[in-house]
C-alpha angles and dihedrals in degrees: 000000000000113000123242090256092052092049094047092046089052094046093050093040092057090049093047093053097044113077091198090066111077103171145009132206136169131213137164130066096336090065095041110099090201098051119099114247120227143142094276097061114124126228103236103197133173123197112202104215138185091233136351102213098085092049093050093046093059112036092179091082090084092060088087091075095069143271111326125211092194140330146193131218104197096185091052090049091051089053092050089052091052094249124146112274138179104205090159091067107029141009128173137211118193107196132186110196127209092240091063099259121123126201127191102199124185128183115211136176115244095255093050093042094050091051090050093049092053091050099045115065092192095070124121117189111223102173136012112175095178100035093238102120115101125254109252138188124252110290116275134174090219092117088061096050118123109266121225107252123237118236088256093052091049092049093048093049092053093044094050092047095052096039094054092056086080090063097048091045096053090043091056093045090052090046089237091147100173090051093047093049091050091051089050098047105029100041112015102036094055089059091051090050090048092053093045091050090053089049089052090047091049090054093050102039088258092293101123141085120220091196131226112328089002092288092156096046090105087070092062104035127074118250089255093049093048090048089056090051090053090053089062088072107086135184119237096275107117097225090047089056091050090054091049091050093052091045089052091050092050093049094045092047092053095045094044090054091050094047093045093049093048094047096039095244121141116245115217097232095170091054091052091046093049093048092050091047092053092044093050091046090051090050090056097045117119114246091244095045115146098188136045098194112151112205 
């Protein structure tokens, strides 16, 4: 596996030798001082170029970076699907190399690249042949920090979480497992993550990032709390899913109360109680039940 120095020397060497490339900057986890460093980290590189057309016309120019196992060109795929594209300003190549390294390389015009640099606080400028790239502060993940929710955001998160329990419950009762799992993971889990991220933010003065899909949450939850989160991931056994759903409800209820109390936002206890009552009733319904009446 090529070392970081070998990769960076190659990336900058290619840019130095190609007159079409006028600048280079890096962003992503390798510039984030708070991100863990390991062998799976990508090289997120942007080449600032005079024009993109010549690069796009001859895809073989990327062969210089090493033997690829596979790759993806998301802009090209968008074009093939008939989606709106802007090839004239940016075009990306996501490459997995045989030596284990991965590079996500994007070519951008100066105007587009400068706008991106000013927006992304994790950028580090590596080369600027024409002196046109803006001066920037040291990289920081501040733009990814958890934001303090408004009262409306808190209310909507709670309401969505408890309302969607109806869908997962009826899906499980009907034995429509794929539907139930989608309701659980696509609609309910994001609300749990949102609440847990606010809890993490609350504990750090809203100066932390929980990462994509909450991958850093373990840094801000107790061992017991994180263990409960892990128990919300079931296998495909129906009763196992029911247990995960009730575990999720218990964890969300506790965290929502803590967040609401700390931020001074009212928690809709009756809504939570009603949702849990209906969910528990659904769980106990006979398979041939003809009525849902809750006394």
